[in-house]
Every structure is written in C-alpha cells, then in structure tokens.
C-alpha positions as CSV (number, residue, x, y, z in Angstrom):
1,M,-15.2,-6.3,28.1
2,K,-12.8,-3.4,28.5
3,V,-11.8,-1.6,25.2
4,L,-9.2,1.0,24.4
5,I,-10.1,3.2,21.4
6,L,-7.1,4.8,19.8
7,S,-7.6,7.9,17.6
8,C,-5.6,10.9,16.4
9,N,-6.5,14.6,16.4
10,T,-6.2,15.0,12.6
11,G,-9.7,16.1,11.9
12,G,-13.0,15.5,13.7
13,G,-14.1,12.4,11.8
14,H,-11.8,10.1,13.6
15,N,-12.8,11.3,17.1
16,S,-16.5,11.3,16.1
17,C,-16.1,7.6,15.0
18,A,-14.4,6.8,18.4
19,K,-17.3,8.5,20.2
20,A,-19.9,6.5,18.3
21,I,-18.1,3.3,19.0
22,G,-17.9,4.2,22.7
23,T,-21.7,4.9,22.7
24,E,-22.4,1.5,21.2
25,L,-20.1,-0.2,23.7
26,L,-21.9,1.5,26.6
27,K,-25.3,0.4,25.3
28,R,-24.0,-3.2,25.4
29,G,-22.7,-2.8,29.0
30,H,-19.0,-2.6,28.3
31,T,-16.3,-0.1,29.4
32,Y,-14.0,1.9,27.2
33,E,-11.4,4.6,27.2
34,T,-10.2,6.7,24.3
35,D,-6.8,8.1,23.7
36,D,-4.6,10.0,21.2
37,A,-2.1,7.4,19.9
38,L,0.5,10.1,19.0
39,L,0.8,11.1,22.6
40,Y,2.7,7.8,23.1
41,V,5.3,9.1,20.8
42,S,5.4,12.5,22.5
43,K,3.1,15.5,23.2
44,G,5.1,17.6,20.7
45,T,4.6,15.0,18.0
46,S,0.9,14.9,18.6
47,R,0.6,18.7,18.5
48,F,2.8,19.1,15.4
49,V,1.1,16.4,13.3
50,S,-2.4,17.4,14.4
51,S,-2.0,21.1,13.8
52,W,-0.2,20.9,10.5
53,H,-2.5,18.2,9.1
54,V,-5.6,20.3,9.8
55,R,-3.9,23.4,8.4
56,F,-2.9,21.7,5.1
57,Y,-6.3,20.2,4.3
58,R,-8.2,23.4,5.3
59,Y,-6.0,26.0,3.8
60,F,-3.8,24.2,1.2
61,P,-6.1,21.5,-0.2
62,K,-4.2,21.2,-3.5
63,L,-0.9,20.7,-1.7
64,Y,-2.5,18.2,0.7
65,N,-3.9,16.2,-2.2
66,K,-0.5,16.2,-3.9
67,G,1.1,14.8,-0.8
68,Y,-1.7,12.2,-0.5
69,Q,-1.2,11.3,-4.2
70,Y,2.6,11.0,-3.6
71,A,2.0,8.6,-0.7
72,E,-0.3,6.4,-2.9
73,E,2.2,6.3,-5.7
74,H,5.2,5.6,-3.5
75,P,4.2,2.9,-1.0
76,A,7.8,2.8,0.2
77,S,7.1,6.0,2.0
78,F,5.4,3.8,4.7
79,D,7.9,1.0,4.7
80,E,9.0,-0.1,8.1
81,S,12.4,1.6,7.5
82,S,10.7,4.9,6.6
83,A,10.9,8.0,8.7
84,A,7.1,7.9,9.4
85,C,7.3,4.3,10.7
86,R,10.4,5.0,12.8
87,I,8.6,7.8,14.5
88,L,5.6,5.7,15.2
89,R,7.7,2.9,16.6
90,R,9.0,5.3,19.3
91,G,5.6,5.1,21.0
92,C,5.1,1.4,20.8
93,K,6.8,0.5,24.1
94,R,4.7,3.0,26.0
95,L,1.5,2.0,24.2
96,R,2.1,-1.7,24.9
97,A,2.7,-1.0,28.6
98,T,-0.5,1.0,28.8
99,I,-2.5,-1.8,27.2
100,L,-1.1,-4.3,29.7
101,A,-1.5,-2.0,32.7
102,G,-5.1,-1.1,31.7
103,G,-6.2,-4.7,31.4
104,Y,-7.8,-4.1,28.1
105,D,-9.5,-7.0,26.3
106,A,-9.5,-5.3,22.9
107,V,-8.0,-2.3,21.1
108,V,-9.9,-0.5,18.4
109,C,-8.1,1.9,16.0
110,V,-9.9,4.6,14.1
111,H,-6.8,6.0,12.5
112,L,-4.0,4.5,10.5
113,F,-1.3,5.7,12.8
114,P,-2.4,3.7,15.9
115,A,-3.3,0.8,13.6
116,L,0.3,0.7,12.4
117,M,1.7,1.1,15.9
118,L,-0.5,-1.8,17.1
119,T,0.7,-3.9,14.1
120,F,4.3,-3.3,15.1
121,I,3.5,-4.3,18.7
122,Q,1.7,-7.5,17.6
123,Q,4.6,-8.4,15.3
124,D,7.4,-7.8,17.8
125,S,5.8,-8.9,21.1
126,P,2.2,-10.0,20.7
127,L,-0.5,-9.2,23.2
128,R,-3.4,-11.6,23.9
129,I,-6.1,-9.1,22.9
130,K,-8.5,-8.5,20.1
131,T,-7.5,-5.9,17.6
132,M,-9.5,-3.9,15.1
133,F,-9.1,-1.1,12.5
134,I,-12.1,0.9,11.5
135,A,-11.6,3.0,8.3
136,T,-13.2,6.4,8.5
137,D,-12.3,7.4,4.9
138,Y,-14.2,6.3,1.8
139,T,-10.9,5.2,0.2
140,A,-8.1,2.8,0.9
141,S,-5.6,5.2,2.5
142,P,-1.9,4.8,1.9
143,S,-0.3,2.1,4.1
144,C,-3.6,0.4,5.1
145,D,-2.2,-2.7,3.4
146,R,0.5,-2.8,6.1
147,M,-1.8,-3.4,9.0
148,R,-2.0,-6.8,10.7
149,L,-5.0,-6.6,12.9
150,D,-7.6,-9.2,13.6
151,T,-10.5,-7.3,12.0
152,C,-10.7,-4.4,9.5
153,V,-14.0,-2.6,9.1
154,I,-14.8,-0.4,6.0
155,P,-17.5,2.2,5.7
156,D,-19.5,0.4,2.9
157,I,-19.5,-2.9,1.2
158,A,-19.1,-1.2,-2.1
159,L,-15.5,-0.3,-1.1
160,T,-14.5,-4.0,-0.6
161,D,-12.8,-4.3,-4.0
162,T,-10.8,-1.1,-3.5
163,F,-9.4,-2.3,-0.1
164,V,-8.7,-5.8,-1.4
165,K,-7.0,-4.4,-4.4
166,K,-4.8,-2.2,-2.2
167,R,-3.8,-5.2,-0.2
168,S,-3.2,-7.4,-3.3
169,Q,-0.9,-4.8,-4.8
170,S,1.3,-5.0,-1.7
171,G,1.9,-8.8,-2.3
172,R,0.2,-9.6,1.0
173,N,-2.6,-12.1,1.7
174,R,-6.2,-11.0,1.2
175,A,-7.6,-9.4,4.3
176,A,-11.1,-9.9,5.7
177,W,-12.8,-6.6,5.3
178,H,-16.1,-6.2,7.1
179,S,-18.7,-3.6,6.2
180,G,-20.2,-1.7,9.2
181,A,-18.6,-1.5,12.6
182,R,-21.9,-2.1,14.5
183,R,-22.4,-5.4,12.8
184,T,-18.8,-6.5,13.4
185,L,-18.7,-5.6,17.1
186,R,-20.5,-8.7,18.2
187,M,-20.3,-8.6,21.9
188,P,-22.8,-9.9,24.4
189,A,-24.7,-7.3,26.5
190,K,-23.7,-6.8,30.1
191,S,-24.6,-4.3,32.7
192,G,-22.6,-1.5,34.4
193,G,-20.8,0.0,31.4
194,K,-18.5,3.0,32.0
195,A,-16.7,5.5,29.7
196,C,-13.5,7.4,30.3
197,R,-11.4,9.6,28.1
198,R,-7.7,9.5,28.9
199,S,-5.7,12.8,28.9
C-alpha cells in the first residue's frame, strides 16, 4: 500500500504525528510520502500561515485563544463560501493531480486544512482511495464537523462525546470516530517498505 500523509507546518505536533504514522507504515512493509498541504495552494501561503500561526500561539497566546474561541462560536467562518475555504480550494486541483500521479492507495491527514481540501476533492470529483483524518488536538477543533473522510481518529476514547457533539451541532450525520490511530490502521504486513518526504 502506498500512502500520502498530509500535514501543515503549524507546530511540531502535526509533523510528529505524521512521522509516527510513517514509522508504523514502514514496520508493516508499506510505503509513504509526507507533504505540506498548503504548498498546493502556494509556497507563500504555506510560509505565511505557518509563520504567523506559530508566532501567535507562542508570543500572543491570549489573542490566539480569542481567535480560536471566535471560530468555535462562529461556525460560518469555515463555511464553504468563507475566505478560508476559498483559499484552500485553490490547491485542490494540484493536490488531486498529485494523488493521481503518485498512485496512492490512501491519504492520511493530520491537520484540518488538508482534511478539508480532501473533503472538497471527494465532493467534487471523487478519487477511489481510502481517506483518513487523525486529530492531534485533545479537542474538537473548529470545522472538524465539515470533513467527509472515510475514517476519523481521535486521541482518546474519552473525547468521543465531544467530537460527536460537534458534528451533531452542525446538523450532519453522526461520524464514526475511532480511538487510536495504530488500532485503526489495519493493514496486512508486507515486505520492502520505503519512506520519502516530498519537498
């Protein structure tokens, strides 16, 4: 199985999660590549979002928390017509082409941005691949209810109600939330695994 792991450089946790998943895939004899999803929008977008995100939560935590709270209280900020989603949609065509050209069997997202981009792709022009979102935060982040991927993994079973409530508030059907990425990635062992990080 060949897997594309999509992350974003908005803190080390997402990339650490991607690395851990890659390690597990290699143990099972599969191949994978990792990539920064925002690069499909543009290099400038990736640099801007990554640098300012890190600056805000490191040096202006109160302002960062206020922005996070605003996003939670105003779900329309991540509607498909919102500026954030319009920006993410700019990279969907390039991302879809990469998935096709790379011959991937599955795409795993460890950040909300690529999960939303993959959702848009599967809504507009579905690919015959397995899709997964792995939450790296111990909370149901704003817009997580808008994802439409095959599997969603949460850090701990104790968070199930939190994530289900977020989805129910959006008026959408209950999602299947799985606790623990290792248990959910049920793939038969093969030989000859290989890792590659795209640049």
